C-alpha positions in Angstrom: 0.3 0.0 -0.3 1.2 3.3 -0.9 0.9 5.5 2.2 1.1 9.3 0.8 -1.3 11.0 -2.0 0.4 14.2 -2.3 -2.0 16.5 -4.7 -0.5 19.7 -6.2 -3.1 22.0 -7.5 -2.7 25.6 -10.2 -6.0 27.3 -9.9 -6.7 30.6 -11.4 -9.2 33.3 -9.9 -9.8 36.4 -11.5 -10.1 40.0 -9.4 -11.5 38.5 -5.8 -11.1 38.7 -2.3 -11.0 35.1 -1.6 -10.1 35.3 2.2 -9.9 38.4 4.3 -7.6 39.7 6.9 -8.3 41.9 9.8 -8.6 44.6 8.0 -10.7 43.1 5.3 -8.4 42.8 2.5 -7.1 40.0 0.8 -4.7 37.8 2.6 -1.1 38.2 1.7 2.0 36.7 2.6 5.7 37.4 1.5 7.6 34.7 -0.2 11.0 35.1 -2.2 10.8 38.8 -1.2 7.8 39.2 -3.2 4.0 40.0 -2.1 1.9 36.9 -2.7 -1.6 36.7 -2.2 -2.7 34.1 0.2 -5.5 31.6 1.1 -5.5 30.2 4.5 -5.6 26.5 4.9 -8.3 27.0 7.8 -10.5 28.8 5.2 -9.6 25.9 2.0 -10.4 23.2 4.4 -13.8 24.5 5.7 -14.7 25.4 2.2 -14.1 21.9 1.1 -15.5 19.8 3.9 -18.8 22.5 4.1 -19.2 22.3 0.0 -22.1 20.5 -1.1 -20.3 18.1 -3.0 -18.3 17.1 0.0 -21.5 16.7 2.0 -23.4 14.8 -0.7 -20.4 12.2 -1.4 -20.1 11.8 2.8 -23.6 12.1 4.1 -23.9 10.4 7.4 -20.1 10.4 7.9 -19.5 14.4 8.8 -19.3 15.7 12.1 -19.9 19.2 13.6 -17.9 21.6 14.7 -19.1 24.0 17.2 -19.4 26.0 20.7 -22.9 25.6 21.0 -23.7 21.7 21.7 -25.2 23.3 25.4 -27.8 24.9 23.6 -28.9 22.5 21.5 -29.4 20.1 24.2 -31.3 22.9 26.2 -33.7 23.7 23.6 -34.6 20.2 23.3 -35.1 19.5 27.1 -37.2 22.5 27.5 -39.4 21.6 24.3 -39.7 17.9 26.2 -41.2 19.9 29.2 -37.7 20.1 31.6 -38.0 23.0 33.5 -35.9 26.0 32.6 -33.6 25.7 35.4 -33.3 21.8 35.4 -32.5 22.1 31.5 -30.0 25.0 31.8 -27.8 22.7 34.3 -28.2 19.5 32.8 -27.4 21.2 29.3 -24.3 23.0 31.0 -23.3 19.2 32.0 -23.8 17.9 28.7 -21.4 20.7 27.2 -19.1 20.6 29.7 -17.7 17.0 28.5 -16.6 18.5 25.6 -14.8 21.4 26.8 -15.0 24.1 29.7 -18.1 25.9 30.0 -18.0 29.6 29.4 -18.5 31.8 32.8 -22.1 32.9 33.8 -23.2 36.3 32.7 -26.2 37.8 34.7 -27.1 40.0 31.4 -26.8 36.3 29.2 -28.2 33.4 31.3 -27.3 31.1 28.8 -24.0 32.3 28.2 -22.9 29.3 30.3 -24.2 26.7 27.6 -21.3 27.6 25.4 -18.0 26.0 25.6 -14.8 28.2 25.0 -13.3 26.7 22.2 -15.0 25.2 19.2 -15.3 21.3 19.4 -15.6 18.8 16.5 -18.3 16.2 17.6 -18.8 13.1 15.4 -22.3 11.7 14.1 -21.9 8.9 16.8 -21.2 11.5 19.8 -24.1 13.8 18.8 -26.4 10.5 18.4 -25.3 9.9 22.0 -26.2 13.3 23.1 -29.7 13.1 21.8 -30.2 9.6 23.4 -29.1 10.9 26.6 -31.5 13.8 26.1 -34.4 11.7 25.5 -33.7 9.6 28.4 -33.4 12.7 30.5 -37.0 14.0 29.2 -38.3 10.3 29.7 -37.5 10.0 33.4 -37.7 13.7 34.3 -33.8 13.7 36.0 -30.6 15.2 35.9 -28.0 13.1 34.1 -25.9 10.5 36.2 -21.8 10.7 35.8 -21.7 7.8 33.7 -24.1 8.9 31.1 -21.5 11.6 30.6 -19.3 9.5 28.9 -19.9 11.0 25.5 -16.9 11.2 23.8 -15.6 8.3 21.7 -12.3 7.3 20.3 -13.5 5.5 17.1 -15.9 7.3 14.6 -16.6 7.8 11.3 -16.6 11.0 10.8 -14.3 11.6 8.0 -13.9 15.3 8.4 -12.3 14.7 11.9 -10.2 11.8 10.6 -9.1 14.2 7.7 -8.3 17.3 9.4 -7.7 16.2 13.1 -9.3 17.4 16.7 -7.7 18.5 19.8 -9.9 18.5 22.9 -7.2 20.2 25.5 -9.0 18.9 28.5 -9.4 15.3 27.1 -6.1 14.5 24.9 -7.3 10.6 24.8 -9.8 11.8 22.7 -7.8 13.8 20.3 -7.4 12.7 16.8 -4.2 13.1 14.6 -5.0 14.8 11.6 -4.5 12.2 8.2 -4.4 15.2 6.0 -2.1 18.3 5.7 -2.9 21.2 3.8 -0.7 24.3 3.0 -1.6 27.7 2.6 -2.3 28.3 -1.0 0.0 31.1 -2.7 0.1 32.9 -5.8 2.9 32.1 -8.1 3.6 35.8 -9.0 4.0 38.8 -7.1 0.7 41.0 -6.7 -0.2 44.3 -5.9 -4.1 44.6 -3.9 -5.8 47.1 -5.5 -9.0 48.7 -4.2 -12.7 48.9 -5.4 -14.2 52.3 -4.7 -18.3 51.9 -5.1 -21.4 53.4 -4.8 -25.0 51.9 -4.3 -27.9 53.9 -5.6 -31.5 54.3 -4.4 -34.0 53.3 -6.9 -36.3 55.6 -5.6 -34.3 58.6 -5.4 -35.0 60.7 -8.4 -32.2 63.0 -7.9 -34.2 66.2 -7.9 -32.8 67.2 -4.3 -30.1 64.8 -3.6 -28.2 63.2 -6.9 -25.5 61.7 -4.6 -25.6 57.8 -4.1 -27.0 56.3 -0.8 -23.8 54.3 0.0 -20.3 54.5 -0.5 -17.7 51.5 0.2 -14.5 50.5 -1.0 -13.1 47.0 -1.4 -9.6 45.8 -1.7 -9.4 42.6 -4.5 -6.6 41.0 -6.5 -5.9 38.2 -9.3 -3.8 35.4 -8.9 -2.8 32.3 -9.9 -2.7 30.2 -6.9 0.1 26.9 -5.9 -2.0 24.7 -3.6 -0.7 21.5 -1.8 -2.3 18.7 0.5 -0.8 15.9 1.3 -3.1 12.9 2.7 -1.8 10.1 4.8 -4.0 7.2 3.6 -2.7 4.7 6.1 -3.6 7.5 9.0 -7.0 8.0 7.3 -7.6 4.3 7.5 -6.5 4.2 11.3 -8.7 7.0 12.0 -11.7 5.4 10.3 -11.4 2.4 12.8 -10.1 0.6 9.8 -13.0 1.2 7.0 -10.8 1.4 3.7 -13.8 1.9 1.7 -15.1 4.9 3.3 -11.2 6.3 3.5 -11.0 5.8 0.0 -14.5 7.8 -0.5 -13.1 10.5 2.0 -10.1 11.1 -0.3 -11.9 11.1 -3.8 -14.3 13.6 -2.2 -11.6 15.7 -1.0 -9.4 15.8 -4.4 -12.8 16.5 -6.1 -13.7 19.5 -3.9 -9.6 21.1 -3.6 -10.0 21.1 -7.5 -13.6 22.7 -8.1 -14.2 24.2 -4.6 -13.2 28.1 -4.5 -12.9 30.2 -0.9 -16.3 31.9 -0.8 -15.1 35.2 0.2 -17.3 38.0 -1.5 -18.3 35.3 -3.9 -21.5 37.1 -4.8 -19.5 40.6 -5.4 -16.8 39.0 -7.8 -18.1 35.5 -8.9 -15.1 34.2 -8.9 -15.9 30.3 -9.8 -12.9 28.4 -11.0 -11.7 24.7 -11.5 -7.6 23.8 -11.1 -6.1 24.3 -14.6 -3.3 22.0 -13.1 -2.9 18.8 -11.2 -0.3 16.6 -10.1 -0.9 13.5 -8.0 1.7 11.7 -6.3 1.7 8.1 -4.9 4.3 6.6 -2.8 6.0 5.8 0.8 8.8 8.6 0.0 9.0 11.2 2.6 6.5 13.9 1.3 7.9 17.6 -0.1 5.9 20.3 -1.4 6.6 21.8 -4.7 6.2 25.3 -3.5 10.1 26.1 -4.1 9.3 25.9 -7.7 7.7 29.6 -7.1 10.7 31.0 -5.1 11.3 32.8 -7.7 7.8 34.7 -8.7 6.8 34.0 -12.2 7.1 37.0 -14.3 5.3 37.5 -17.9 7.1 40.7 -18.5 7.4 41.4 -22.5 6.6 37.8 -23.5 3.3 38.2 -24.6 3.3 34.5 -25.6 3.9 32.9 -22.4 1.4 33.2 -19.7 1.6 32.7 -15.9 0.0 29.3 -16.2 2.0 27.8 -18.9 5.3 29.5 -17.1 3.9 27.5 -13.8 3.4 24.3 -15.2 7.0 24.4 -16.8 8.4 25.2 -13.4 6.8 22.7 -11.3 7.7 20.2 -13.7 11.5 21.2 -13.6 11.1 21.3 -9.7 9.8 17.4 -9.3 12.3 16.5 -12.0 15.2 18.0 -10.1 14.2 16.6 -7.0 13.9 13.3 -8.5 17.7 13.6 -9.8 19.3 14.9 -6.7 16.9 12.4 -3.9 15.9 9.4 -6.2 12.3 8.9 -7.1 10.4 11.1 -4.9 7.1 9.3 -5.9 6.1 5.9 -6.9 3.6 6.9 -9.7 2.4 10.2 -11.2 -0.5 11.7 -12.9 -1.0 15.0 -14.5 -4.4 17.0 -15.4 -3.8 20.0 -17.6 -6.4 22.6 -18.9 -4.2 25.4 -20.6 -2.3 25.6 -24.1 -1.8 21.5 -23.4 -4.9 19.8 -22.2 -4.3 16.5 -21.2 -5.8 14.1 -18.4 -9.3 14.0 -16.7 -11.2 14.0 -13.4 -12.3 10.9 -13.6 -8.7 9.5 -14.5 -7.3 11.3 -11.8 -9.5 9.6 -9.0 -9.2 6.1 -10.7 -5.4 6.5 -10.2 -5.4 7.6 -7.1 -7.6 5.1 -6.0 -5.8 2.1 -8.1 -2.5 3.3 -7.2 -2.9 4.0 -3.5 -3.7 0.1 -2.8 
């Protein structure tokens, strides 16, 4: 069995604000002495795992990441006829299993139902919570100590199995991530531009006030991004309690989402829908390595009007992996390329079949 599946992608987005910083502007990073556009790995993972594509492919095997477990239990207890004071205390106890409850607040009495940190809860754990709440309603009593053993080491939540889980207060239930995701970076330098825009009142006939009803400004930039993810298939199967078929479904859905699903930041304003124009899949047991160094020297078009960013970026990544092979020996057992540019080769079904066939 090949342990590692490495996916390298080149995806172009038109002017957009894919992933905002604390000032609302596109995130950037400096690499090779040049400013690049950046999309954080946290943003990528959330958009992939919450995409319709991923949700449909893995329905019934997805967890929920939330601070609000207690509120859900509280509302069900109230709906089941439990007194408000009891419902609050019992729901606090349930939420407290997954993390430290927030402090009491006289102005917001339900504040204690929230836990301080996000926790990723598996379908099995949510089912245990629902069953306990139903038992408390039927027997009109507080949860007993043994009934609060709601955490599960083994689960079938593929998003937890892929991206991991950390419970600071209960490390025995932590899950080691089987998938590493790099921040996506533009392969070329960028300058963030500002879009100054106005909104006009449809009912203002302009007789008294010809001005706009709203003025705003937002940063944007276009970019060709290099993205990289590395899946440890062995770890994924272990995280899913040995369910090989489910692990392979998760890998296929994740790759398809990574190829097709863009970050949703200001999507309605920029419509930056886009598929990857280049995908390199590598499988093997060799120590994984990113190919981001291919773009340490930023791609520049300059006066070469016959050579675009994508063509140069594809040439650079091929040059890089061949260079690594020459220096360190074959860095992957097998490779598959999908290219949609001046050169067109490969297809998504063939890519997924390649990963499924060669990773066993």
